DSSP file (Angstrom, degrees, kcal/mol; ACC not computed):
  #  RESIDUE AA STRUCTURE BP1 BP2  ACC     N-H-->O    O-->H-N    N-H-->O    O-->H-N    TCO  KAPPA ALPHA  PHI   PSI    X-CA   Y-CA   Z-CA
    1    1 A X     >        0   0    0      0, 0.0     4,-2.9     0, 0.0     5,-0.3   0.000 360.0 360.0 360.0 -28.0  -31.4   -3.0   47.9
    2    2 A X  H  >  +     0   0    0      1,-0.2     4,-2.6     2,-0.2     5,-0.2   0.929 360.0  46.9 -61.5 -43.8  -34.9   -2.8   49.5
    3    3 A X  H  > S+     0   0    0      2,-0.2     4,-2.3     1,-0.2    -1,-0.2   0.901 112.4  51.4 -64.2 -40.2  -34.1   -5.7   51.9
    4    4 A X  H  > S+     0   0    0      2,-0.2     4,-2.4     1,-0.2    -2,-0.2   0.961 113.4  43.0 -59.5 -53.1  -30.7   -4.1   52.7
    5    5 A X  H  X S+     0   0    0     -4,-2.9     4,-2.7     1,-0.2     5,-0.3   0.898 112.2  54.0 -62.7 -40.4  -32.2   -0.7   53.5
    6    6 A X  H  X S+     0   0    0     -4,-2.6     4,-2.0    -5,-0.3    -1,-0.2   0.918 111.3  45.3 -60.7 -43.4  -35.1   -2.3   55.5
    7    7 A X  H  X S+     0   0    0     -4,-2.3     4,-1.9     2,-0.2    -1,-0.2   0.914 114.2  48.1 -67.1 -42.5  -32.7   -4.2   57.7
    8    8 A X  H  X S+     0   0    0     -4,-2.4     4,-2.1     1,-0.2    -2,-0.2   0.927 112.7  47.4 -66.0 -43.9  -30.3   -1.3   58.3
    9    9 A X  H  X S+     0   0    0     -4,-2.7     4,-2.7     1,-0.2     5,-0.2   0.887 108.5  56.0 -65.2 -38.4  -33.2    1.1   59.1
   10   10 A X  H  X S+     0   0    0     -4,-2.0     4,-2.5    -5,-0.3    -1,-0.2   0.915 108.1  48.0 -59.6 -42.5  -34.7   -1.4   61.5
   11   11 A X  H  X S+     0   0    0     -4,-1.9     4,-1.1     2,-0.2    -1,-0.2   0.913 110.2  51.8 -65.8 -41.6  -31.4   -1.7   63.4
   12   12 A X  H ><>S+     0   0    0     -4,-2.1     5,-2.7     1,-0.2     3,-0.8   0.951 113.0  45.0 -57.4 -49.1  -31.1    2.1   63.6
   13   13 A X  H ><5S+     0   0    0     -4,-2.7     3,-1.7     1,-0.2    -2,-0.2   0.877 107.0  58.3 -64.9 -38.2  -34.7    2.4   65.0
   14   14 A X  H 3<5S+     0   0    0     -4,-2.5    -1,-0.2     1,-0.3    -2,-0.2   0.740 108.0  48.9 -62.5 -21.7  -34.1   -0.5   67.5
   15   15 A X  T <<5S-     0   0    0     -4,-1.1    -1,-0.3    -3,-0.8    -2,-0.2  -0.020 123.3-102.9-109.1  28.0  -31.2    1.6   68.9
   16   16 A X  T < 5S+     0   0    0     -3,-1.7    16,-0.3     1,-0.2    -3,-0.2   0.726  76.7 138.8  60.8  26.4  -33.2    4.8   69.3
   17   17 A X      < -     0   0    0     -5,-2.7     2,-0.4    -6,-0.2    14,-0.2  -0.483  48.2-130.1 -92.9 170.2  -31.7    6.4   66.2
   18   18 A X  E     -A   30   0A   0     12,-2.7    12,-2.7    -2,-0.2     2,-0.4  -0.985  17.2-125.7-122.5 127.9  -33.4    8.4   63.5
   19   19 A X  E     +A   29   0A   0     -2,-0.4    10,-0.2    10,-0.2     3,-0.1  -0.588  27.9 178.6 -68.2 124.5  -33.0    7.8   59.8
   20   20 A X  E     -     0   0A   0      8,-3.1     2,-0.3    -2,-0.4     9,-0.2   0.894  54.0 -50.9 -89.3 -57.8  -31.8   11.0   58.2
   21   21 A X  E     -A   28   0A   0      7,-1.4     7,-3.0     2,-0.0     2,-0.5  -0.987  42.9-102.7-168.6 167.8  -31.5    9.9   54.6
   22   22 A X  E     -A   27   0A   0     -2,-0.3     2,-0.5     5,-0.2     5,-0.2  -0.910  25.9-167.5-101.0 134.8  -30.1    7.4   52.1
   23   23 A X  E >   -A   26   0A   0      3,-2.0     3,-2.1    -2,-0.5     2,-0.4  -0.875  66.0 -57.9-123.4  94.9  -27.1    8.7   50.1
   24   24 A X  T 3  S-     0   0    0     -2,-0.5     0, 0.0     1,-0.3     0, 0.0  -0.579 122.1 -19.8  64.8-122.0  -26.6    6.2   47.3
   25   25 A X  T 3  S+     0   0    0     -2,-0.4    -1,-0.3    -3,-0.1     2,-0.2   0.281 121.0 101.3 -97.7  11.4  -26.2    2.9   49.1
   26   26 A X  E <   -A   23   0A   0     -3,-2.1    -3,-2.0    45,-0.0     2,-0.5  -0.623  62.4-142.9 -95.1 154.5  -25.3    4.6   52.4
   27   27 A X  E     -A   22   0A   0     -2,-0.2     2,-0.6    -5,-0.2    -5,-0.2  -0.975   8.4-159.8-115.5 125.6  -27.5    5.2   55.4
   28   28 A X  E     +A   21   0A   0     -7,-3.0    -8,-3.1    -2,-0.5    -7,-1.4  -0.936  19.1 176.3-105.7 122.3  -27.2    8.5   57.4
   29   29 A X  E     -A   19   0A   0     -2,-0.6     2,-0.3   -10,-0.2   -10,-0.2  -0.901  14.1-151.9-126.6 154.4  -28.6    8.2   60.9
   30   30 A X  E     -A   18   0A   0    -12,-2.7   -12,-2.7    -2,-0.3     2,-0.3  -0.926   5.2-166.1-126.0 148.3  -28.7   10.6   63.8
   31   31 A X  S    S+     0   0    0     -2,-0.3   -14,-0.1   -14,-0.2     3,-0.1  -0.937  71.8  41.9-124.7 154.4  -28.9   10.2   67.6
   32   32 A X  S    S+     0   0    0    -16,-0.3     2,-0.5    -2,-0.3     4,-0.1   0.675  79.0 164.0  86.1  17.0  -29.7   12.9   70.0
   33   33 A X        -     0   0    0      1,-0.2    -1,-0.3     2,-0.2    -3,-0.1  -0.972  69.8  -1.1-116.3 123.8  -32.5   14.4   68.0
   34   34 A X  S    S+     0   0    0     -2,-0.5     2,-0.5    -3,-0.1    -1,-0.2  -0.999 147.1  19.0 -89.3  -9.5  -34.5   16.2   69.2
   35   35 A X  S    S-     0   0    0      2,-0.0    -3,-0.2     0, 0.0    -2,-0.2  -0.979  76.3-129.5-126.7 126.8  -32.8   15.9   72.6
   36   36 A X        -     0   0    0     -2,-0.5     2,-0.3    -4,-0.1    -4,-0.1  -0.460  25.0-167.9 -71.9 141.8  -29.2   14.7   73.2
   37   37 A X    >   -     0   0    0     -2,-0.1     3,-1.7     1,-0.1     4,-0.3  -0.938  32.2-118.9-128.9 153.1  -28.7   12.0   75.8
   38   38 A X  T 3  S+     0   0    0     -2,-0.3     3,-0.4     1,-0.3     4,-0.3   0.790 112.9  55.7 -62.3 -27.3  -25.5   10.7   77.4
   39   39 A X  T 3> S+     0   0    0      1,-0.2     4,-2.6     2,-0.1    -1,-0.3   0.486  77.8  98.1 -85.5  -1.7  -26.1    7.2   76.0
   40   40 A X  H <> S+     0   0    0     -3,-1.7     4,-2.4     1,-0.2    -1,-0.2   0.899  81.5  49.8 -55.8 -45.8  -26.4    8.4   72.3
   41   41 A X  H  > S+     0   0    0     -3,-0.4     4,-2.1    -4,-0.3    -1,-0.2   0.899 112.0  49.1 -61.9 -37.1  -22.8    7.5   71.4
   42   42 A X  H  > S+     0   0    0     -4,-0.3     4,-2.7     2,-0.2    -2,-0.2   0.928 111.4  49.1 -65.2 -44.4  -23.3    4.0   72.9
   43   43 A X  H  X S+     0   0    0     -4,-2.6     4,-2.5     1,-0.2    -2,-0.2   0.883 109.4  52.8 -62.5 -38.1  -26.5    3.5   71.0
   44   44 A X  H  X S+     0   0    0     -4,-2.4     4,-2.2    -5,-0.2    -1,-0.2   0.914 111.7  44.7 -64.3 -42.6  -24.9    4.6   67.8
   45   45 A X  H  X S+     0   0    0     -4,-2.1     4,-2.4     2,-0.2    -2,-0.2   0.883 111.7  53.2 -70.7 -37.0  -22.0    2.1   68.2
   46   46 A X  H  X S+     0   0    0     -4,-2.7     4,-2.6     1,-0.2    -2,-0.2   0.923 109.9  49.0 -59.5 -43.2  -24.5   -0.6   69.2
   47   47 A X  H  X S+     0   0    0     -4,-2.5     4,-2.8     2,-0.2    -2,-0.2   0.916 108.6  52.8 -62.6 -42.8  -26.4    0.2   66.0
   48   48 A X  H  X S+     0   0    0     -4,-2.2     4,-2.1     2,-0.2    -2,-0.2   0.930 111.6  45.4 -59.4 -45.6  -23.3    0.0   63.9
   49   49 A X  H  X S+     0   0    0     -4,-2.4     4,-2.1     1,-0.2    -1,-0.2   0.905 113.7  50.2 -64.4 -40.4  -22.5   -3.4   65.3
   50   50 A X  H  X S+     0   0    0     -4,-2.6     4,-2.7     1,-0.2    -2,-0.2   0.859 108.1  52.9 -65.5 -35.4  -26.0   -4.5   64.8
   51   51 A X  H  X S+     0   0    0     -4,-2.8     4,-2.1     2,-0.2    -1,-0.2   0.897 108.3  50.0 -66.8 -39.9  -25.9   -3.3   61.2
   52   52 A X  H  X S+     0   0    0     -4,-2.1     4,-1.9     2,-0.2    -2,-0.2   0.913 112.7  47.4 -64.2 -40.7  -22.8   -5.3   60.5
   53   53 A X  H  X S+     0   0    0     -4,-2.1     4,-2.1     1,-0.2    -2,-0.2   0.923 111.0  50.8 -65.0 -44.3  -24.5   -8.4   62.0
   54   54 A X  H  X S+     0   0    0     -4,-2.7     4,-2.3     1,-0.2    -1,-0.2   0.858 108.5  53.2 -61.9 -35.1  -27.7   -7.8   59.9
   55   55 A X  H  X S+     0   0    0     -4,-2.1     4,-2.7     2,-0.2    -1,-0.2   0.893 106.6  51.4 -68.3 -39.0  -25.5   -7.5   56.8
   56   56 A X  H  X S+     0   0    0     -4,-1.9     4,-2.1     2,-0.2    -2,-0.2   0.914 111.2  48.5 -61.8 -41.4  -23.9  -10.8   57.5
   57   57 A X  H  X S+     0   0    0     -4,-2.1     4,-1.7     2,-0.2    -2,-0.2   0.905 110.9  50.6 -64.6 -41.4  -27.4  -12.4   57.9
   58   58 A X  H  X S+     0   0    0     -4,-2.3     4,-0.9     1,-0.2    -2,-0.2   0.929 109.6  50.3 -61.9 -45.2  -28.5  -10.7   54.6
   59   59 A X  H >< S+     0   0    0     -4,-2.7     3,-0.7     1,-0.2     4,-0.4   0.902 109.1  51.8 -60.2 -41.0  -25.5  -12.1   52.8
   60   60 A X  H >< S+     0   0    0     -4,-2.1     3,-0.6     1,-0.2    -1,-0.2   0.839 110.6  49.0 -64.4 -32.3  -26.1  -15.6   54.1
   61   61 A X  H 3< S+     0   0    0     -4,-1.7    -1,-0.2     1,-0.2    -2,-0.2   0.604  93.4  76.9 -83.6 -11.2  -29.7  -15.4   52.9
   62   62 A X  T << S-     0   0    0     -4,-0.9    -1,-0.2    -3,-0.7    -2,-0.2   0.668  96.4-126.8 -78.1 -15.7  -28.9  -14.2   49.4
   63   63 A X    X   -     0   0    0     -3,-0.6     3,-1.1    -4,-0.4    -1,-0.1   0.010  34.3 -48.7  91.9 160.6  -27.7  -17.6   48.2
   64   64 A X  T 3  S+     0   0    0      1,-0.2     3,-0.1    -3,-0.1    -4,-0.0  -0.296 116.9  30.9 -67.6 149.2  -24.6  -18.9   46.5
   65   65 A X  T 3  S+     0   0    0      1,-0.3     2,-0.4    -2,-0.0    -1,-0.2   0.282  89.2 110.6  88.6 -10.9  -23.2  -17.2   43.6
   66   66 A X  S <  S-     0   0    0     -3,-1.1    -1,-0.3    -7,-0.1    -4,-0.1  -0.820  76.2-108.8 -96.8 136.2  -24.3  -13.7   44.6
   67   67 A X        -     0   0    0     -2,-0.4     2,-0.2     1,-0.1    -1,-0.0  -0.334  35.1-111.6 -64.7 142.0  -21.5  -11.3   45.6
   68   68 A X        -     0   0    0      1,-0.1     2,-0.3    -8,-0.0    -1,-0.1  -0.484  26.5-131.2 -71.9 140.5  -21.4  -10.5   49.3
   69   69 A X        -     0   0    0    -14,-0.2     2,-0.3    -2,-0.2   -10,-0.1  -0.655  28.0-176.9 -86.4 149.3  -22.3   -7.0   50.3
   70   70 A X        -     0   0    0     -2,-0.3     2,-0.3    42,-0.0    42,-0.1  -0.966   6.3-177.8-142.6 160.3  -20.0   -5.1   52.7
   71   71 A X        -     0   0    0     -2,-0.3    42,-2.0    40,-0.1     2,-0.3  -0.992  17.3-144.7-155.4 153.2  -19.9   -1.8   54.4
   72   72 A X        -     0   0    0     -2,-0.3     2,-0.4    40,-0.2    43,-0.2  -0.891  19.3-148.2-114.0 152.5  -17.8    0.4   56.6
   73   73 A X  E     -b  115   0B   0     41,-2.4    43,-2.9    -2,-0.3     2,-0.4  -0.978   7.8-165.2-127.8 133.1  -19.3    2.7   59.3
   74   74 A X  E     -b  116   0B   0     -2,-0.4     2,-0.4    41,-0.2    43,-0.2  -0.955   8.0-174.0-118.0 136.9  -18.0    6.0   60.5
   75   75 A X  E     +b  117   0B   0     41,-2.0    43,-1.9    -2,-0.4     2,-0.3  -0.993   7.2 173.3-133.9 135.4  -19.3    7.7   63.7
   76   76 A X        -     0   0    0     -2,-0.4     2,-0.5    41,-0.2    27,-0.1  -0.990  18.7-144.9-137.5 146.9  -18.5   11.1   65.2
   77   77 A X        +     0   0    0     -2,-0.3     2,-0.3    26,-0.0    43,-0.1  -0.940  46.5  91.6-115.3 130.6  -20.1   12.8   68.2
   78   78 A X  S    S-     0   0    0     -2,-0.5     2,-0.1    42,-0.0    -2,-0.1  -0.968  71.0 -47.0 169.4-178.3  -20.6   16.6   68.4
   79   79 A X        +     0   0    0     -2,-0.3    20,-0.6    20,-0.0     2,-0.3  -0.395  50.3 174.2 -75.6 150.9  -22.9   19.5   67.7
   80   80 A X        -     0   0    0     19,-0.1     2,-0.6    18,-0.1    17,-0.2  -0.978  38.0-108.4-148.1 157.9  -24.8   19.9   64.5
   81   81 A X  E     -E   96   0C   0     15,-2.5    15,-2.3    -2,-0.3     2,-0.4  -0.833  44.0-176.4 -87.5 121.4  -27.4   22.1   63.0
   82   82 A X  E     +E   95   0C   0     -2,-0.6     2,-0.3    13,-0.2    13,-0.2  -0.978  29.5  68.6-126.6 131.2  -30.6   20.0   62.8
   83   83 A X  E    S-E   94   0C   0     11,-2.2    11,-2.4    -2,-0.4     2,-0.9  -0.979  90.0 -23.7 159.5-165.7  -33.9   21.0   61.3
   84   84 A X  E     +E   93   0C   0     -2,-0.3     2,-0.4     9,-0.2     9,-0.3  -0.669  69.6 178.1 -77.4 107.7  -35.7   21.9   58.1
   85   85 A X  E     +E   92   0C   0      7,-3.1     7,-2.3    -2,-0.9     2,-0.3  -0.912  28.0  58.9-119.7 138.0  -32.8   22.9   55.9
   86   86 A X  E    S-E   91   0C   0     -2,-0.4     5,-0.3     5,-0.2     2,-0.2  -0.998  80.1 -47.9 152.4-144.6  -32.9   24.0   52.3
   87   87 A X  E >   -E   90   0C   0      3,-2.7     3,-0.6    -2,-0.3    -2,-0.0  -0.703  55.1 -96.2-119.3 171.0  -34.5   26.7   50.1
   88   88 A X  T 3  S+     0   0    0     -2,-0.2     3,-0.2     1,-0.2    -1,-0.0   0.819 125.7  53.5 -57.6 -28.1  -38.1   27.9   49.8
   89   89 A X  T 3  S+     0   0    0      1,-0.3     2,-0.3     0, 0.0    -1,-0.2   0.787 125.6   8.2 -78.3 -27.8  -38.5   25.5   46.9
   90   90 A X  E <   +E   87   0C   0     -3,-0.6    -3,-2.7     2,-0.0     2,-0.3  -0.914  63.7 176.1-159.0 127.0  -37.3   22.4   48.7
   91   91 A X  E     -E   86   0C   0     -2,-0.3     2,-0.3    -5,-0.3    -5,-0.2  -0.963   6.0-169.5-129.5 148.7  -36.5   21.7   52.4
   92   92 A X  E     -E   85   0C   0     -7,-2.3    -7,-3.1    -2,-0.3     2,-0.7  -0.985  30.5-117.1-132.7 146.1  -35.5   18.5   54.1
   93   93 A X  E     +E   84   0C   0     -2,-0.3     2,-0.3    -9,-0.3    -9,-0.2  -0.761  65.5 127.1 -78.4 118.5  -35.3   17.7   57.8
   94   94 A X  E     -E   83   0C   0    -11,-2.4   -11,-2.2    -2,-0.7     2,-0.4  -0.898  56.4-104.3-158.3-179.2  -31.6   16.9   58.1
   95   95 A X  E     +E   82   0C   0     -2,-0.3     2,-0.3   -13,-0.2   -13,-0.2  -0.962  33.9 174.1-121.5 141.0  -28.3   17.6   60.0
   96   96 A X  E     +E   81   0C   0    -15,-2.3   -15,-2.5    -2,-0.4     2,-0.2  -0.933  25.2  75.7-139.0 163.1  -25.4   19.7   58.6
   97   97 A X  S  > S-     0   0    0     -2,-0.3     4,-2.3   -17,-0.2     3,-0.2  -0.662  88.3 -49.7 127.2-178.9  -22.2   21.0   60.0
   98   98 A X  H  > S+     0   0    0      1,-0.2     4,-2.6    -2,-0.2     5,-0.2   0.828 127.8  56.8 -61.1 -35.1  -18.6   20.0   60.8
   99   99 A X  H  > S+     0   0    0    -20,-0.6     4,-2.2     2,-0.2    -1,-0.2   0.927 109.7  45.0 -63.4 -44.7  -19.8   17.0   62.9
  100  100 A X  H  > S+     0   0    0     -3,-0.2     4,-2.1     2,-0.2    -2,-0.2   0.920 113.9  49.8 -65.1 -44.3  -21.7   15.5   60.0
  101  101 A X  H  X S+     0   0    0     -4,-2.3     4,-2.2     1,-0.2    -2,-0.2   0.907 110.7  49.4 -61.9 -42.3  -18.8   16.2   57.6
  102  102 A X  H  X S+     0   0    0     -4,-2.6     4,-2.6     2,-0.2    -1,-0.2   0.903 108.4  53.0 -66.8 -39.8  -16.3   14.6   59.9
  103  103 A X  H  X S+     0   0    0     -4,-2.2     4,-2.2     1,-0.2    -1,-0.2   0.922 110.5  48.6 -58.9 -43.3  -18.5   11.5   60.4
  104  104 A X  H  X S+     0   0    0     -4,-2.1     4,-1.4     1,-0.2    -2,-0.2   0.905 111.8  48.2 -63.6 -41.7  -18.6   11.1   56.6
  105  105 A X  H  < S+     0   0    0     -4,-2.2     4,-0.3     2,-0.2    -1,-0.2   0.862 109.6  52.5 -69.9 -34.5  -14.9   11.5   56.3
  106  106 A X  H >< S+     0   0    0     -4,-2.6     3,-1.8     1,-0.2     4,-0.3   0.908 105.4  55.5 -64.5 -40.8  -14.3    9.0   59.0
  107  107 A X  H >< S+     0   0    0     -4,-2.2     3,-1.6     1,-0.3    -1,-0.2   0.872  99.4  62.2 -58.4 -35.3  -16.5    6.6   57.2
  108  108 A X  T 3< S+     0   0    0     -4,-1.4    -1,-0.3     1,-0.3    -2,-0.2   0.631  96.2  59.4 -66.2 -13.5  -14.3    7.1   54.2
  109  109 A X  T <  S+     0   0    0     -3,-1.8    -1,-0.3    -4,-0.3    -2,-0.2   0.518  89.1 100.7 -89.0  -6.4  -11.4    5.6   56.1
  110  110 A X    <   -     0   0    0     -3,-1.6     2,-0.2    -4,-0.3   -38,-0.1  -0.365  55.2-154.9 -83.4 157.2  -13.1    2.3   56.7
  111  111 A X    >   -     0   0    0      1,-0.2     3,-2.0   -40,-0.1   -38,-0.2  -0.574  53.8 -49.4-109.0-177.7  -12.7   -1.0   55.0
  112  112 A X  T 3  S+     0   0    0      1,-0.3   -40,-0.2    -2,-0.2    -1,-0.2  -0.309 128.5   5.8 -55.8 133.4  -15.3   -3.8   54.7
  113  113 A X  T 3  S+     0   0    0    -42,-2.0    -1,-0.3     1,-0.2   -41,-0.2   0.433  97.9 137.2  74.1   2.0  -16.8   -4.6   58.1
  114  114 A X    <   -     0   0    0     -3,-2.0   -41,-2.4   -43,-0.1     2,-0.4  -0.517  39.2-163.3 -80.1 146.7  -15.0   -1.7   59.9
  115  115 A X  E     -b   73   0B   0     36,-0.4    36,-2.9   -43,-0.2     2,-0.4  -0.963  15.4-175.6-123.5 111.1  -16.5    0.5   62.4
  116  116 A X  E     -bC  74 150B   0    -43,-2.9   -41,-2.0    -2,-0.4     2,-0.3  -0.895   0.8-175.5-109.4 137.8  -14.4    3.6   62.9
  117  117 A X  E     -bC  75 149B   0     32,-2.6    32,-2.6    -2,-0.4   -41,-0.2  -0.935  25.7-111.2-129.9 153.8  -15.1    6.3   65.5
  118  118 A X  E  >  - C   0 148B   0    -43,-1.9     4,-2.9    -2,-0.3    30,-0.2  -0.297  35.0-107.4 -72.7 165.3  -13.6    9.6   66.4
  119  119 A X  H  > S+     0   0    0     28,-1.1     4,-2.6     1,-0.2     5,-0.2   0.866 121.3  59.1 -60.9 -36.4  -11.8   10.2   69.6
  120  120 A X  H  > S+     0   0    0      1,-0.2     4,-0.6     2,-0.2    -1,-0.2   0.911 111.4  40.2 -60.2 -42.1  -14.8   12.2   70.9
  121  121 A X  H >> S+     0   0    0    -46,-0.2     3,-1.3     2,-0.2     4,-1.0   0.936 113.5  53.1 -71.4 -46.2  -17.0    9.2   70.4
  122  122 A X  H >X S+     0   0    0     -4,-2.9     4,-1.8     1,-0.3     3,-0.8   0.879 102.7  58.2 -60.4 -37.9  -14.5    6.7   71.7
  123  123 A X  H 3< S+     0   0    0     -4,-2.6    -1,-0.3     1,-0.2    -2,-0.2   0.777 109.6  46.1 -61.5 -24.7  -14.0    8.6   74.9
  124  124 A X  H << S+     0   0    0     -3,-1.3    -1,-0.2    -4,-0.6    -2,-0.2   0.614 122.5  33.4 -91.8 -14.6  -17.8    8.3   75.5
  125  125 A X  H XX S+     0   0    0     -4,-1.0     3,-2.3    -3,-0.8     4,-2.0   0.430  82.6 102.7-119.7  -1.0  -18.0    4.5   74.7
  126  126 A X  T 3< S+     0   0    0     -4,-1.8    -3,-0.1     1,-0.3     5,-0.1   0.753  79.8  58.0 -61.0 -24.6  -14.7    3.1   75.9
  127  127 A X  T 34 S+     0   0    0      1,-0.2    -1,-0.3    -4,-0.1    -2,-0.1   0.659 117.0  34.0 -76.5 -14.7  -16.3    1.7   79.0
  128  128 A X  T <4 S+     0   0    0     -3,-2.3     2,-0.4     1,-0.2    -2,-0.2   0.637 121.1  39.0-112.3 -21.4  -18.7   -0.4   76.8
  129  129 A X  S  < S-     0   0    0     -4,-2.0     2,-0.4    -7,-0.2    -1,-0.2  -0.977  70.2-128.8-135.5 144.1  -16.6   -1.2   73.7
  130  130 A X        +     0   0    0     22,-0.4    22,-2.7    -2,-0.4     2,-0.3  -0.725  35.1 174.1 -86.8 141.7  -13.1   -2.3   73.1
  131  131 A X  E     -D  151   0B   0     -2,-0.4     2,-0.4    20,-0.3    20,-0.2  -0.971  25.3-139.4-143.1 159.3  -11.3   -0.3   70.4
  132  132 A X  E     -D  150   0B   0     18,-2.3    18,-2.7    -2,-0.3     2,-0.2  -0.979  26.5-120.1-120.6 134.2   -7.8    0.1   68.9
  133  133 A X  E     -D  149   0B   0     -2,-0.4     2,-0.2    16,-0.2    16,-0.2  -0.474  27.6-156.5 -70.4 140.6   -6.3    3.4   68.1
  134  134 A X        -     0   0    0     14,-2.8    14,-0.5    -2,-0.2     2,-0.1  -0.686  36.7 -77.0-106.1 165.9   -5.4    3.8   64.4
  135  135 A X        -     0   0    0     -2,-0.2    11,-0.1    12,-0.1    -1,-0.1  -0.411  60.3-100.1 -58.1 133.9   -2.8    6.2   63.0
  136  136 A X        -     0   0    0     11,-0.1     2,-0.3     9,-0.1    11,-0.3  -0.315  45.7-144.1 -55.2 142.1   -4.3    9.7   63.0
  137  137 A X  B     -F  146   0D   0      9,-2.4     9,-3.4     7,-0.1     2,-0.6  -0.848   9.8-124.0-116.6 147.7   -5.5   10.5   59.5
  138  138 A X        -     0   0    0     -2,-0.3     2,-0.3     7,-0.2     7,-0.1  -0.790  34.9-169.3 -86.2 125.7   -5.5   13.6   57.4
  139  139 A X    >   -     0   0    0     -2,-0.6     3,-1.9     5,-0.3   -37,-0.0  -0.892  31.6 -86.8-119.8 149.2   -9.0   14.3   56.3
  140  140 A X  T 3  S+     0   0    0     -2,-0.3     3,-0.1     1,-0.3   -35,-0.1  -0.236 110.9   4.4 -54.7 132.7  -10.3   16.8   53.7
  141  141 A X  T 3  S+     0   0    0      1,-0.2     2,-0.5     2,-0.1    -1,-0.3   0.666 101.2 116.5  64.2  20.7  -11.0   20.3   55.2
  142  142 A X    <   -     0   0    0     -3,-1.9    -3,-0.3     1,-0.1    -1,-0.2  -0.985  56.7-151.0-119.2 124.1   -9.6   19.3   58.6
  143  143 A X  S    S+     0   0    0     -2,-0.5     2,-0.3    -3,-0.1    -1,-0.1   0.880  75.4  36.0 -64.5 -43.0   -6.5   21.2   59.7
  144  144 A X  S    S-     0   0    0      1,-0.1    -5,-0.3    -6,-0.0    -7,-0.1  -0.748  98.4 -85.7-112.4 156.8   -4.8   18.6   61.9
  145  145 A X        -     0   0    0     -2,-0.3     2,-0.5    -7,-0.1    -7,-0.2  -0.327  46.8-130.5 -56.9 143.0   -4.6   14.8   61.6
  146  146 A X  B     -F  137   0D   0     -9,-3.4    -9,-2.4   -11,-0.1     2,-0.4  -0.863   9.4-134.7-104.2 123.1   -7.7   13.2   63.2
  147  147 A X        +     0   0    0     -2,-0.5   -28,-1.1   -11,-0.3     2,-0.3  -0.609  31.5 179.7 -74.0 132.3   -7.3   10.4   65.8
  148  148 A X  E     -C  118   0B   0    -14,-0.5   -14,-2.8    -2,-0.4     2,-0.4  -0.918  16.6-147.2-131.6 160.9   -9.7    7.5   65.1
  149  149 A X  E     -CD 117 133B   0    -32,-2.6   -32,-2.6    -2,-0.3     2,-0.6  -0.961  11.3-136.7-127.6 142.3  -10.4    4.2   66.7
  150  150 A X  E     -CD 116 132B   0    -18,-2.7   -18,-2.3    -2,-0.4     2,-0.4  -0.885  25.2-131.3 -95.4 125.7  -11.5    0.9   65.2
  151  151 A X  E     - D   0 131B   0    -36,-2.9   -36,-0.4    -2,-0.6     2,-0.3  -0.640  24.0-137.6 -75.9 131.0  -14.2   -0.8   67.3
  152  152 A X        -     0   0    0    -22,-2.7   -22,-0.4    -2,-0.4     2,-0.0  -0.708  19.3-106.3 -95.0 141.9  -13.3   -4.4   67.9
  153  153 A X              0   0    0     -2,-0.3    -1,-0.1     1,-0.1   -24,-0.0  -0.345 360.0 360.0 -63.5 141.7  -15.8   -7.2   67.7
  154  154 A X              0   0    0     -2,-0.0    -1,-0.1   -25,-0.0    -2,-0.0   0.402 360.0 360.0 -98.2 360.0  -16.9   -8.6   71.0
């Protein structure tokens, strides 16, 4: 797992992202911290594509007989509360809020090798990436079905 995390974090950093935390075998990364930029959604999708490529390279290097690792990636663009969050006994620098929750739920719609993005993200990256609309999905704690897009490999 160390090699997996090292490769994923390197790709995040190469695309001007910030590692927030590891959640089990997942990587949570942020863009736009401390200052949001118009290119942040593009950088996030570039990182997602780079992470998928890095995972393929890792799988190739693991040798025959070892199961291939796979991952899906979910991205959403929007406001979040970012800072030292927690209690007096323990605080972490992290992001919370509806944007973070929706990104996590979008990730839950992915299959192996998928990159799914919200309509908010796709509208900001459509000039740089091809995507296909998927059926809007009902997500936990979201009132209406959410339109999502699968980013297509170039």
